C-alpha positions in Angstrom: -23.5 -70.3 141.4 -23.8 -66.8 139.7 -20.6 -64.8 139.6 -20.4 -61.1 140.3 -20.0 -60.1 136.7 -23.3 -61.7 135.7 -25.0 -60.5 138.9 -23.8 -57.0 138.0 -25.4 -57.1 134.6 -28.6 -58.5 135.9 -29.0 -55.9 138.7 -28.2 -52.9 136.6 -30.9 -50.4 135.7 -31.1 -50.1 132.0 -31.3 -46.3 131.9 -28.2 -46.1 134.1 -26.2 -48.8 132.5 -23.4 -46.7 131.2 -22.6 -45.2 134.6 -21.9 -48.5 136.4 -18.3 -49.6 136.9 -17.1 -51.5 133.9 -16.1 -54.6 135.8 -15.6 -56.7 132.8 -13.1 -54.2 131.3 -11.3 -53.9 134.6 -10.9 -57.7 134.8 -9.4 -57.8 131.3 -7.0 -55.1 132.4 -5.8 -57.1 135.3 -5.2 -60.1 133.1 -3.3 -57.9 130.6 -1.1 -56.5 133.3 -0.3 -60.0 134.5 0.8 -61.1 131.0 2.8 -57.9 130.5 4.7 -58.2 133.7 5.4 -61.9 133.0 6.8 -61.1 129.5 8.7 -58.0 130.8 6.6 -55.5 128.8 5.9 -53.5 131.9 7.3 -53.3 135.4 5.3 -53.3 138.5 5.4 -49.5 139.1 4.1 -48.8 135.6 1.3 -51.3 136.2 0.3 -49.8 139.5 0.2 -46.3 138.1 -1.8 -47.3 135.0 -4.3 -49.4 137.0 -4.7 -46.5 139.4 -5.5 -44.1 136.6 -8.1 -46.5 135.1 -9.7 -47.1 138.4 -9.7 -43.3 139.1 -11.6 -42.8 135.8 -14.2 -45.4 136.7 -14.7 -43.9 140.2 -15.0 -40.3 138.7 -17.7 -41.5 136.3 -19.7 -43.1 139.2 -19.3 -40.0 141.5 -20.3 -37.5 138.9 -23.4 -39.4 138.0 -24.1 -39.9 141.8 -23.9 -36.1 142.3 -26.1 -35.5 139.3 -28.8 -37.8 140.7 -28.6 -36.3 144.1 -29.1 -32.9 142.5 -32.2 -34.2 140.8 -33.6 -35.5 144.1 -32.8 -32.3 145.8 -34.6 -30.3 143.2 -37.7 -32.5 143.5 -37.6 -32.1 147.3 -37.3 -28.3 146.9 -40.4 -28.2 144.6 -42.4 -30.4 146.9 -41.3 -28.1 149.8 -42.9 -25.2 148.1 -46.1 -27.2 147.5 -46.1 -28.2 151.2 -45.7 -24.6 152.4 -48.7 -23.5 150.2 -50.8 -26.4 151.4 -50.1 -25.5 155.1 -51.1 -21.9 154.5 -54.3 -22.9 152.7 -55.4 -25.5 155.2 -55.9 -28.0 152.4 -58.0 -31.1 152.7 -56.7 -34.6 153.5 -56.5 -35.8 149.9 -54.1 -33.1 148.9 -51.9 -33.8 151.9 -51.9 -37.5 151.1 -50.9 -36.8 147.5 -48.0 -34.6 148.7 -47.0 -37.4 151.1 -47.0 -39.9 148.3 -44.9 -37.6 146.1 -42.3 -37.4 148.9 -42.4 -41.2 149.1 -41.7 -41.5 145.4 -38.6 -39.4 145.9 -37.7 -41.9 148.7 -38.1 -44.9 146.5 -35.9 -43.3 143.8 -33.3 -42.7 146.6 -33.4 -46.4 147.4 -32.6 -47.1 143.7 -29.7 -44.7 144.0 -28.5 -46.5 147.1 -28.6 -49.8 145.2 -26.6 -48.2 142.4 -24.0 -47.0 145.0 -23.8 -50.5 146.6 -23.3 -52.3 143.4 -20.4 -50.0 142.4 -18.9 -50.1 145.9 -18.9 -53.9 145.6 -17.4 -53.8 142.2 -14.6 -51.5 143.4 -13.9 -53.8 146.3 -13.9 -56.9 144.2 -11.6 -55.6 141.5 -9.1 -54.3 144.2 -9.1 -57.7 145.9 -8.7 -59.4 142.5 -5.7 -57.3 141.7 -4.1 -58.0 145.1 -4.7 -61.7 144.6 -3.2 -61.9 141.2 -0.2 -59.7 141.8 0.5 -60.7 145.5 0.7 -57.0 146.3 -1.3 -54.9 148.8 -2.5 -52.4 146.1 -5.8 -52.0 148.0 -4.1 -50.5 151.1 -2.1 -48.1 148.9 -5.0 -47.1 146.8 -7.5 -46.5 149.6 -5.0 -44.7 151.9 -3.9 -42.3 149.2 -7.4 -41.6 147.8 -9.5 -41.6 151.0 -7.7 -38.8 152.8 -7.0 -36.5 149.9 -8.8 -33.1 150.0 -10.3 -33.8 146.6 -11.2 -37.4 147.3 -13.8 -38.9 145.0 -13.6 -42.2 146.8 -15.2 -40.5 149.9 -18.3 -39.8 147.9 -18.9 -43.5 147.4 -17.9 -44.7 150.9 -19.1 -41.8 153.0 -22.7 -41.0 151.9 -22.7 -37.3 152.9 -25.1 -36.2 150.1 -27.3 -39.2 150.6 -27.7 -38.5 154.3 -28.6 -34.9 153.5 -31.4 -36.1 151.2 -32.7 -38.5 153.8 -32.7 -35.7 156.4 -34.8 -33.5 154.0 -37.3 -36.2 153.4 -37.6 -37.0 157.1 -38.1 -33.3 158.0 -40.8 -32.7 155.4 -42.7 -35.9 156.2 -42.6 -35.0 159.8 -44.6 -31.9 159.0 -47.2 -34.1 157.3 -47.7 -36.5 160.2 -51.3 -35.5 160.8 -54.0 -33.9 158.7 -53.4 -30.3 159.9 -49.7 -30.5 159.6 -47.3 -30.9 162.5 -45.2 -28.1 164.0 -42.8 -30.6 165.6 -39.3 -30.8 164.1 -36.8 -33.7 163.9 -34.1 -31.1 164.9 -36.0 -30.1 168.1 -36.6 -33.7 169.0 -33.6 -35.8 168.0 -35.1 -38.9 169.5 -38.2 -38.5 167.4 -38.5 -41.4 164.9 -40.5 -40.9 161.7 -42.8 -43.9 161.4 -43.0 -43.8 157.6 -42.3 -46.9 155.6 -40.1 -45.3 153.1 -38.0 -43.5 155.7 -37.6 -46.8 157.7 -36.6 -48.5 154.5 -34.0 -45.8 153.6 -32.6 -45.7 157.1 -32.3 -49.4 157.1 -30.5 -49.4 153.7 -28.1 -46.5 154.7 -27.2 -48.4 157.9 -26.3 -51.5 155.9 -24.4 -49.6 153.3 -22.5 -47.6 155.9 -21.5 -50.9 157.5 -20.7 -52.4 154.1 -18.3 -49.6 153.2 -16.6 -48.9 156.6 -13.0 -47.8 156.1 -11.8 -49.3 159.3 -13.0 -52.7 158.3 -11.7 -52.2 154.8 -8.2 -51.2 155.7 -7.6 -53.9 158.4 -9.4 -56.7 160.2 -7.9 -57.1 163.7 -11.1 -58.1 165.5 -12.1 -61.7 164.9 -15.8 -61.0 165.6 -16.1 -58.4 162.9 -14.3 -60.6 160.4 -16.6 -63.5 161.1 -19.8 -61.7 161.0 -19.1 -59.6 158.0 -20.2 -62.4 155.7 -23.7 -62.6 157.1 -26.0 -61.4 154.3 -29.1 -61.2 156.4 -27.4 -59.9 159.5 -29.9 -57.3 160.7 -30.6 -56.7 164.3 -33.4 -54.4 165.3 -32.3 -51.5 167.5 -35.4 -52.0 169.6 -34.5 -55.6 170.4 -30.9 -54.7 171.2 -30.3 -54.9 175.0 -27.2 -53.1 176.2 -27.2 -54.8 179.7 -27.1 -58.2 178.0 -24.1 -57.1 175.9 -22.4 -55.7 179.1 -23.0 -59.0 180.9 -21.3 -60.8 178.0 -18.3 -58.5 178.2 -18.1 -58.9 182.0 -18.2 -62.7 181.5 -15.2 -62.3 179.2 -13.3 -60.1 181.6 -14.0 -62.4 184.6 -13.0 -65.5 182.7 -9.6 -64.0 181.7 -9.1 -62.9 185.3 -9.9 -66.4 186.3 -7.4 -67.9 183.8 -4.4 -65.8 184.9 -5.0 -65.1 188.6 -3.4 -68.4 189.6 -0.3 -68.1 187.5 1.9 -66.3 190.1 1.0 -68.8 192.8 0.4 -72.1 191.1 3.9 -73.4 191.7 3.6 -72.6 195.5 0.2 -74.2 195.6 1.5 -77.5 194.0 4.5 -77.6 196.4 2.2 -77.1 199.4 0.2 -80.2 198.3 3.4 -82.3 198.1 3.9 -82.1 194.3 6.8 -80.6 192.4 6.7 -76.9 191.5 6.6 -77.7 187.8 3.2 -79.5 188.2 1.8 -76.0 188.0 2.1 -76.5 184.3 -0.6 -79.2 184.5 -2.7 -77.0 186.8 -2.6 -74.1 184.5 -3.0 -76.1 181.3 -5.9 -78.2 182.5 -8.3 -75.3 182.2 -7.4 -75.0 178.5 -7.9 -78.7 178.0 -11.5 -78.5 179.2 -12.0 -75.3 177.2 -11.5 -77.3 174.0 -14.6 -79.4 174.8 -16.6 -76.4 176.1 -16.1 -74.6 172.9 -18.0 -77.4 171.1 -21.1 -77.6 173.3 -21.3 -73.9 173.9 -21.1 -73.1 170.2 -24.0 -75.6 169.6 -25.9 -74.4 172.6 -25.8 -70.8 171.6 -28.0 -71.7 168.5 -30.9 -72.1 170.9 -30.2 -69.8 173.8 -27.7 -67.3 175.2 -29.0 -67.1 178.8 -28.8 -70.8 179.7 -25.2 -71.2 178.5 -24.1 -68.2 180.5 -25.9 -69.5 183.7 -24.3 -72.9 183.2 -20.9 -71.2 182.7 -21.3 -69.2 185.9 -22.2 -72.3 187.9 -19.3 -74.3 186.6 -16.8 -71.6 187.3 -18.2 -71.1 190.8 -17.9 -74.8 191.5 -14.5 -75.0 189.9 -13.1 -72.1 191.9 -14.7 -73.5 195.1 -13.0 -76.8 194.6 -9.7 -75.0 193.8 -9.9 -73.1 197.0 -10.8 -76.2 199.1 -8.0 -78.3 197.7 -5.6 -76.8 200.2 -7.5 -77.9 203.3 -8.4 -81.2 201.6 -4.7 -81.7 200.8 -5.7 -83.0 197.4 -3.9 -82.3 194.2 -6.7 -84.1 192.4 -9.3 -81.7 193.7 -7.1 -78.8 192.6 -6.8 -80.1 189.0 -10.5 -81.1 188.9 -11.4 -77.6 190.0 -9.5 -76.1 187.1 -11.1 -78.6 184.7 -14.5 -77.4 185.8 -13.4 -73.8 185.2 -12.4 -74.7 181.7 -15.8 -76.4 181.1 -17.4 -73.1 182.1 -15.6 -71.1 179.3 -18.4 -69.2 177.5 -16.1 -67.1 175.3 -17.7 -68.7 172.2 -21.1 -67.5 173.5 -19.7 -64.0 174.1 -18.4 -63.8 170.6 -21.6 -65.2 169.1 -23.8 -62.8 171.0 -21.8 -59.8 169.7 -21.8 -61.0 166.1 -25.5 -61.9 166.1 -27.4 -59.8 168.6 -25.7 -56.3 168.4 -26.8 -53.8 165.7 -24.3 -53.2 162.9 -23.7 -49.6 163.8 -22.5 -50.5 167.3 -20.9 -53.9 166.6 -17.4 -52.5 165.9 -17.4 -50.8 169.3 -18.7 -54.0 170.9 -16.0 -56.0 169.3 -13.4 -53.5 170.6 -15.0 -53.9 174.0 -14.5 -57.7 173.8 -10.9 -57.3 173.0 -10.4 -54.7 175.7 -12.2 -56.8 178.3 -9.9 -59.8 177.4 -6.8 -57.7 177.6 -7.8 -56.0 180.8 -8.7 -59.4 182.4 -5.4 -60.8 181.4 -3.6 -57.9 183.2 -5.9 -57.7 186.2 -5.6 -61.5 187.0 -1.9 -61.5 188.0 -2.2 -58.0 189.5 -5.1 -59.2 191.8 -3.0 -62.2 192.8 -0.3 -59.9 193.9 -2.7 -58.1 196.2 -3.9 -61.3 197.9 -0.8 -61.7 200.0 -2.3 -62.5 203.4 -3.1 -65.5 205.6 -5.9 -66.3 208.1 -8.4 -69.0 209.0 -12.2 -68.9 209.4 -14.2 -71.9 210.6 -11.3 -74.3 209.7 -10.9 -72.9 206.2 -7.5 -71.5 205.1 -7.3 -68.2 203.3 -3.8 -67.5 201.9 -2.1 -66.5 198.7 -2.8 -69.9 197.2 -6.5 -70.2 198.1 -7.6 -66.6 198.0 -7.7 -66.4 194.2 -10.2 -69.3 194.3 -12.3 -67.7 197.0 -12.3 -64.2 195.3 -13.4 -65.7 192.0 -16.1 -67.7 193.8 -17.6 -64.5 195.1 -17.2 -62.8 191.8 -19.0 -65.5 189.8 -21.7 -65.7 192.4 -22.4 -62.0 192.2 -22.2 -62.2 188.4 -24.8 -65.1 188.4 -27.2 -63.0 190.5 -26.8 -60.0 188.1 -27.2 -62.3 185.1 -30.4 -63.8 186.5 -32.1 -60.4 187.0 -30.8 -58.4 184.1 -30.1 -60.6 181.0 -32.7 -60.5 178.2 -32.8 -63.4 175.7 -32.8 -62.1 172.1 -36.1 -62.5 170.3 -34.6 -63.7 167.0 -32.5 -66.4 168.5 -34.1 -69.3 166.6 -34.0 -67.6 163.2 -30.9 -65.4 162.8 -28.1 -67.2 164.7 -27.3 -69.9 162.1 -24.8 -67.9 160.0 -23.3 -70.9 158.4 -26.5 -72.1 156.8 -28.0 -68.7 156.0 -25.1 -66.8 154.4 -25.4 -68.3 150.9 -29.2 -68.6 150.9 -29.9 -65.1 152.3 -27.5 -63.5 149.8 -29.4 -65.3 147.0 -32.8 -64.3 148.4 -32.1 -60.6 148.6 -30.4 -60.2 145.2 -33.7 -59.1 143.6 -34.8 -56.6 146.3 -33.6 -53.0 146.0 -33.3 -52.5 149.7 -32.0 -55.9 150.7 -29.2 -55.8 148.2 -27.1 -53.5 150.3 -25.6 -56.0 152.7 -22.5 -57.1 150.9 -19.4 -56.5 153.2 -16.5 -54.5 151.8 -14.1 -57.4 152.3 -14.6 -60.5 150.2 -16.3 -63.4 151.9 -16.0 -67.1 151.1 -18.9 -67.1 148.6 -17.6 -64.2 146.7 -14.1 -65.7 146.4 -15.7 -68.9 145.1 -17.6 -66.8 142.5 -14.4 -65.2 141.3 -12.5 -68.4 141.3 -15.1 -70.1 139.2 -15.0 -67.2 136.8 -11.3 -67.3 136.5 -11.1 -71.1 136.2 -8.6 -71.4 139.0 -10.4 -73.7 141.3 -8.8 -76.7 142.9 -8.6 -79.8 140.7 -11.0 -81.8 142.8 -14.3 -83.1 141.5 -16.9 -80.3 141.6 -19.6 -82.6 142.7 -17.5 -83.9 145.5 -16.3 -80.5 146.7 -19.8 -79.3 147.4 -20.8 -82.3 149.6 -21.0 -81.3 153.2 -18.5 -82.9 155.6 -20.0 -85.4 157.9 -17.3 -85.7 160.6 -14.3 -83.8 162.0 -11.9 -86.0 160.0 -13.8 -85.3 156.8 -13.8 -81.6 157.6 -10.0 -81.7 158.2 -9.5 -83.2 154.8 -11.4 -80.3 153.2 -9.0 -77.7 154.8 -6.8 -76.0 152.3 -3.0 -75.9 153.0 -3.2 -72.2 153.7 -5.8 -72.7 156.4 -3.8 -75.6 157.9 -0.8 -73.3 158.1 -2.8 -70.5 159.7 -4.2 -72.9 162.3 -0.7 -74.2 163.0 0.6 -70.7 163.4 -2.2 -70.0 165.9 -1.3 -73.1 167.8 2.4 -72.3 167.9 2.0 -68.6 169.0 -0.3 -69.7 171.8 2.1 -72.5 172.7 4.9 -69.9 173.0 2.8 -67.4 174.9 1.6 -69.9 177.4 5.0 -71.3 178.0 6.2 -67.8 178.8 3.3 -66.9 181.1 3.0 -70.2 183.0 6.8 -70.6 183.5 7.2 -67.1 184.9 6.8 -68.0 188.5 9.0 -71.0 188.4 11.8 -69.5 186.4 11.9 -66.2 188.2 11.8 -67.9 191.6 14.5 -70.4 190.7 16.9 -67.9 189.1 16.1 -64.5 190.6 14.3 -65.3 193.9 11.3 -63.1 192.8 8.4 -62.9 195.2 4.8 -63.6 194.2 4.1 -59.8 194.1 7.0 -59.2 191.8 5.9 -61.9 189.4 2.3 -60.5 189.5 3.5 -57.0 188.6 5.6 -58.4 185.8 2.7 -60.4 184.3 0.3 -57.5 184.7 2.7 -55.2 182.8 2.9 -57.7 180.0 -0.9 -57.9 179.8 -1.2 -54.1 179.6 0.9 -54.1 176.4 -1.8 -55.9 174.4 -4.0 -52.9 173.6 -1.3 -50.3 172.8 0.6 -52.8 170.6 -2.6 -53.6 168.6 -3.4 -50.0 168.2 0.0 -49.1 166.9 0.2 -52.1 164.5 -3.4 -51.7 163.4 -3.3 -47.9 162.8 0.2 -47.4 161.5 2.3 -50.5 160.8 -0.3 -52.2 158.5 -0.4 -49.1 156.4 3.3 -49.2 155.8 4.0 -52.9 155.2 2.2 -55.8 153.7 0.5 -58.4 156.0 2.9 -61.1 154.8 5.9 -58.9 155.8 4.4 -58.2 159.2 3.7 -61.9 159.8 7.2 -63.1 158.7 8.9 -60.4 160.8 6.7 -61.2 163.8 7.5 -64.9 163.5 11.2 -64.2 163.4 11.0 -61.9 166.4 9.1 -64.5 168.4 11.9 -67.0 167.5 14.5 -64.5 168.6 12.7 -63.9 171.9 12.5 -67.7 172.6 16.1 -68.2 171.8 17.1 -65.3 174.1 15.2 -66.9 177.0 17.6 -69.9 177.0 20.3 -69.9 179.7 23.6 -70.2 177.7 25.8 -69.1 180.6 26.1 -69.9 184.3 24.6 -66.5 185.1 21.1 -65.9 183.9 20.4 -62.2 184.2 17.1 -60.4 184.8 17.5 -58.1 181.8 18.0 -61.1 179.5 14.8 -62.7 180.8 12.7 -59.6 180.8 13.8 -58.6 177.3 13.2 -62.1 175.9 9.7 -62.2 177.6 8.7 -58.8 176.2 9.9 -59.6 172.7 8.1 -63.0 172.7 4.9 -61.8 174.2 4.5 -58.5 172.1 5.3 -60.1 168.8 3.1 -63.1 169.5 0.3 -60.7 170.1 1.1 -58.9 166.8 1.2 -62.3 165.1 -2.2 -63.2 166.5 -3.8 -59.8 165.7 -2.5 -59.8 162.1 -2.8 -63.4 161.1 -5.2 -63.3 158.1 -8.1 -65.6 158.7 -8.8 -67.2 155.3 -12.4 -68.2 154.8 -12.9 -71.9 155.5 -14.6 -73.9 152.8 -18.4 -73.9 153.3 -18.3 -77.7 153.7 -15.9 -77.3 156.7 -18.1 -74.6 158.2 -21.1 -76.9 158.0 -19.2 -79.7 159.8 -17.8 -77.6 162.6 -19.4 -75.0 164.8 -18.7 -71.4 164.0 -15.4 -70.1 165.4 -14.5 -73.6 166.7 -11.6 -74.3 164.4 -9.6 -71.3 165.6 -10.6 -71.7 169.2 -9.5 -75.4 169.1 -6.0 -74.3 167.8 -5.7 -71.6 170.4 -6.9 -73.8 173.3 -4.7 -76.6 172.1 -1.7 -74.3 172.2 -2.7 -73.1 175.7 -2.9 -76.6 176.9 0.3 -77.9 175.3 2.4 -74.9 176.3 2.1 -75.3 180.1 2.4 -79.1 179.9 5.5 -78.9 177.8 7.0 -76.2 180.1 6.4 -78.4 183.1 8.1 -81.3 181.5 11.1 -79.3 180.4 11.5 -77.5 183.8 11.4 -80.8 185.6 14.2 -82.1 183.4 16.2 -78.9 183.9 16.0 -79.1 187.7 
C-alpha cells in the first residue's frame, strides 16, 4: 500500500516540483504542534493561528503558479487565434488546418497536466486538514474553509472553483469548433449551447474538469448529510456517461422511495382500530407496524445483492410484493384474520427496495447531478413520511362494494394497491436498465483497484474525493504507525461470514450503529404509539392523529437545512451529537406520565423534542468508513440499514408490550 506522501512524490512533474504543496513539511509541523501543546510550549490558539499561516503560504504558492500557467496557456491560445484568423482569410489547405488543430490540442494536453497539478494539491490540502483534525480532535477544517472560502480575496477559491480553467476550456472549444471542417465552420458554441465539440482533447478535459469539480465540491467538503453522497464519494472509477443517464429511471426510483414511505406510515393512525376490529388488543398495532421493518431487514440483503445484476427486476419484484401485501392488508378485515393482516405487512417489508433506490443514485447518476438526486431521495422520503398519515386522515369514509368493506382501516391498503399497480405499469413502460450494470456497480471490490489503476494516468488521477475515504485513512495510519495492534496479515484477510465481519468492526463503528439503532428505536416508539396514547389520554380522532404525524414529518427537511447550513458551521460534530442525544433523552423523559393528569402540551412538546433531535442525530452522525474486510463480507449500505430496520422493528414491539402492561 503506497501512502499519499510517496504517491505525491511519484506523480509530481519534475519541472514543477517546487510549486507543489510541501506535504512532508506540513506533516512535521502537525507533529511538532502536538508535542508543543502536550509540553505546554504553545496553547491551542497559537497553534491554530500558526498552522493557518503556514497553510496560507502553501496555498498562495500554488495559486500564484496556477495563475502563471493559466496566463501561459492563454497567451498560446491568443497566438493560435491569430494564426487561425489568417488561415481562414487565406483559404489555406487541409494540412495547415490540421497543424493548427494539433497545436490547439497540445495546449489542451498541457491543460490536462495543469488539472493534474491542481488535483494533487487539492488532495494534499484536504489530507493535511483532516490529519490536523484527527490529531488535535478539533474541527479546524470547518473553521479554515469557512473563513477562507468566502473572503473577497480568497485564494482557496482558485483551487476549489476552477474559474480560470473553465475559461481556457471555453477558448479551446470555441476555436476548435471553427476548425470542425476543412473550410472552417461559422457555427459558434455560444449560438448553440447544446452543440458538443467531438474532439478527443476537449472530451478528455471536460471529463477531467467534471471529476475535479465533484472532487472539490464545498458542500460535500463542509458537511455530509446525505448518506448516498458519503457512500459513493470513495468510488475511484465512478464515472457515468451523460448519454447513458436516464432521467425517467431516476424519477421512478424516487417515486418508489416516496410510495414506500407513504406505505410505511399510512397505517399508523388507524392500526390500533384495525387490530381492535379483528378482536385483538389495541397495542397489537405495535406488532402490525413493526412487522414491516422485520421483513425489511431481510429484503435489504437480497435487494443489495440483486442490484449487482439488475435494477429493473428488483423494482418489479418490489412493486408486486407491495401490491400483494397491501391487498392482503385490505382483505384482512373481511377475512376477520389478524394473521392475514400481519402477513400482508410482512410482504410489504419484503418489497422494500430502498437499497436499490440508493444504489441506483450512487452508481447510475452522473456526478454533476448526483447531489441533487441525493437531495431528491431525502426529500421524497420526508414527503412520504408526512403524506402517509395525512392521507390516512382523508380516508374517513365507509361503504361496501361486492361484499368488500372500504373504511378507514382498509382504505389505506386499497389506495396503496392502486398506487403500486399504477407504478408497476409506469415502471414497465418507462424504466431503462443501465448499460454499465455488470461492470461499474461493485464499488466494494473496485475502489482500491481502480484507484491504483488510474494513478499513472493524467486524466484519470482526478477522481479523489475531497473527504478522506477508507483507503486514504489506511494510508495515513500506516504512515503514522498508529494502526491497531492486530496482525497485519490477519487484518487484510476478507471476512467470510457475518460473525467474522462483526468481529472486524471497530469500537467506534459499533457505537455508531448502536446510536442508529437507538434513535430509530425512539422515533418508532413515538410514531407507532401516537394513536394509542392520544386516544387513551386525550380522545383524539384519527384525523387529529394524522394531522399531528404529518406535521412531525414536515419538520424533517427544515431541520436538516438549518442544521446542515448553520449549526454545523458553529459547533463541532461531537458537540452536536452529544447535545442531540441529551435532548432526545429529555424528550423521552418528558413523555412519561408522572401525574394523574397527562396534558396535551406535555405530550406534544415531548414528541417534537424527541422527533426533531432524533432527526438531527441521524443526519449528523458521522459514518466512519468500515474496514474493507467488513465491506467485502456485507452488501453495501447493509450495515446501517440493518441497524435502522432493527430499531424500527424493536420500537413498535417494545411500545406494544409496555402499553399493554400500562393498561
